[in-house]
N, C-alpha and C positions, 0 to 999 in steps of 0.2 A: 347612229349618226356617223357620217363619213366626212373626212377632212383630207385636205392636201397641205403638206408642210414643206416649205421651202426654207432651207437653212444654208446660208452662204457665209463662209469664213474667208477673209482676205488678209494676207500678210504682204506688206510693202517694206522691202528691205532698203536700208540706207545705201548699201553697196551690194554688188552682185554676190549671190550665194552659189558655191560650187556643188554643195551636197546638202540635202535635208532628208531626215528620216522621221516619220510620223506614225502615230496611231490615231484612228478616228473611231469614236463610238457615236454614230449618227443614225443607226438603224433602229426604228421603233420595235419594241419587243412584241412577240406573240404571247398573249396572256389569256386566261379564261374570259376576261371582259374586253379584250382588244385583239384585233387582227391587222397585221401589216399586209396589205394587198399588193403593194408595189413599192419598190425602193430602188433608187438609182443614185450613184455617186460619180460625180464628174470632177476631175482634178486637172488643173492646168498650171504649169506644163505637165505633159503626160509622164507619169512615173515609169522608171525603168524596172521597178519591182513592185508588185501588188499582190497581196495575199490576204486571206480572211481566216479567222478562227473565232471560237467562243471562249470567253474567259471563265473563271471560277463561278461567277454569279449568273452565267448564262447570257451575258451581253455579247452581241456581235462586234468584233474588233477587226478593223481593216488596217493592215500595215502597208505603208507605201514609202518608196524612196525616189526622190528626184535627183538624178546624177548629172545634170547639165546646168550650166550657169543660168541663173534667173534672178530677177529682182522683184517679181511678184509671184505669189502662190495663191491660187483660188481653189477652194474646196466647196463644192455645191452638192447638197443632198436633197433629193426630192422624194417624198413619201406620201403614199395614199394609205390612210388608216381608217379602219372602222372601229368605233367605240360602242360597245353594246350597252343597253340599259342596265342600271344597277339592280342588284338583287333585292331581297326583302330588307326593310329598314333595320338598322342596327338595334339590338336589344341591350340597352345600357344596364338595366337592372339585373338581367339574368346571367351576366357573365361571371366567371370565376373571379374571386378577389385577387388583386394584383400580387399580393405577397404570397398567396398560395401557389400561383403560377411560378413565381421566382423560386420557391422551394422545390417544385416539381422539376424545373429545369436544372437545378443544382444536382439533384439526385438521379435524374433520368438518363437512360442510355439508349433511347430510341433514336433512329437516324435523324428525325426532325429536330430532336433536342440537341443533338451534336451539331447540326447545321446552325441552329439558332445561337449556340454559344459563340460562334465566330463573330456575331454582332453584339456581344455583351462586353467586349473588352475595348480599351482605348485604341484609337487609330491615329495616324499622323496629324490629322486636322481636327480630331475630337479627343483631346487629352482628358484624363480624369481630373475633374475640378470639384473641390469641396463646395464651391459656390453653387455648382449645378445641383449637387445633392440636396443642399438646403432649400434651393428654389423648388426642386421637384417635390419634396416631402410635404409642402403646403397643399399639393394636389393629391398626394398619395398617402392619406392616413391609413393606418392598419385596417385591413378588412374591406376597403372600398372596392367595388367592382372595377375591373380593369378598364373597360371602355368609358365608364363615367369619369375615372381619374384622368385618362388620356384626353378626353374632351375638355376637362377643366384646365389641364396644363396648356392645351392648345389655345384656349380662350384667354388665358393669362398672358401668354407670350404675345398674342395679337394685341391685347389691351395695354400691356406695360412696356412694349418696345415699339419704337417708331421706325417706319420704313423710310430710309433716306439713301437713295442712290448716290454713290461717290464718296460716302463717308468711310466705307471699308473697301478692301480688295481681297482677293483670295488668300493673300498672305497675312491678313490681319489676325492676330491671335484671338481665340474665342473669348479669353478673359477680357479683352478690350470691348467686345460686344456687350458682355455682361455689365462692365463698368459704365459705359456710356448709354446703354439701353437703346441702341439704334443700329441699323444695318440693312441688309437686303435679304432676299429669300434664301440664298445660300447660307447666310449667317443664322437665320432663324431655324433652318433645317438642322444645321450643326448644333445649335443650342438645344433644340428639343431632343436630339439624339443623345447629347451629353447628359441631359437630365435623366433620361430613361436608363442609360447605361450606369449612371452613378448610383442608382438604387437597385441594380441587378437585373434589368430587363433588356432584352435584345431589341435593337433598333437599327434601321438601315437608312441610307441616303437614297433618294430617288430623283433622277433628273428627267426632264421632259418639257412639255409645252402646254400652254393654255390657248384656247380659242381666241383669236385676235379680236374679232368683233363680238360684242355681246348680243345675245338673242333679243327679240322684241321684248320691251318692258323689263329687261334685265340690266344689271350693273356690270360694267367692265371691271375685271379683276386685276389686282396688282400682279405684275409679272407678264402680262400680255405683251406681244410684240418682241419677245425675247425668250431665251431659254428660261425655264422655271425650275424650281427645286422644292421638294417637300420631303416627307420621310414616312417610314412605315414601322409598325411595332408588331412583334410576334404575338399571335393568339394561339390558344390550345388547338391541337389538331394540325399543326404545320401550316397555318394560314398567316399571311402578312397583311395587315390592315394599313392602308395609306391614310395620312392626315396632313393637312396643309396649315401650319401655324401662321404663315404670312396672311392668309385670307380667312383663317378661323373656320375651316370647313373640311369635311371629308370629301375627297375628290369624286366627281361624277363624270358625266359624258363630255364635259369640256376639257378634260385632262387627257393628255397623251403621254404614256410612259416610254421613255427612251432607254434608261439604264438604271441599275441599282448597284450599290456597293457600300463599303463601310463609311466613306465620306466622299467629298468632291474629287479627291485624288484618284479614286477608282473609276470615276464615270466622266472625267473631263471629255467634252466632245472632240477636241483635237489637242494632242500634245506631242512634242518631239524635240529634236535637236537639229541645229544647222551649223555648217562650217562657215562662220562669218565673224568678223570682229566689230561689225557695225550694229547700230540699233535697228529696230523695226517698228512699224505701226500695225496695229491689229484692228480690223473692223468686222463686226458680226451683224448679220441681218437675218431676222426670222419673220416669216409670214405664215400664219395658220388660217386657211380658208375653209369654210364649211361647204362641202359639195352637195349635201343633201341629207335627208333623214336616214 
């Protein structure tokens, strides 16, 4: 399935800005099930400095600096992406027990094990919470197959927490999400990650998009028309499996992966600093269009 993604970020400053420096993570990744066929980034005003690199997690990062006075900054990314059909259906019963995988990771010295451990520890936006451990263990009794337990956790988050835009922002502590049982996709991804890490399993944050329009006879999913967030859990053999607690499903061809990291702070689409004492307004518009099969 082929898609075109238009992602526009607009900053409007209260007073003119003399200098801004930013990083953008807006390029869809090339993965076994996804190919980015074309990507363009337009920035206005034109930056004086523009360079690209790949971060620790393999995300493409574009650094740019605008060094002339401006009151508006517009960052527009256009991507053509092909998402390939999913592989064989997941075998929930044939997977290794989750606690056996945890012990393997604790003792193992293989490169994939060392990489996975980076996603086992607390991060700035996903602290260690005893609340998360207690919540997770209801889905992870001793000896339960890993995929079966992850699916159960995902279903419980979807059923016990309410999707409510505007109730939280990116600075809302995760404990508040647990307390009030509501939030948005970023919160639910952080929540699921906190649960898995609290019991010793590696988990990552995934940013991306959902198809804007539902296919014929299909339901429109929560998170469409905006950036979306889900998470991934480490499986034996160095594989990361994505799952979406906001929509209670394992992502398929309607999902486009943008970046991965420990939490939102590692994958923010745009972040930076400005030389200004005034306030600013931020507007983000996302459109995902299906181009064809």
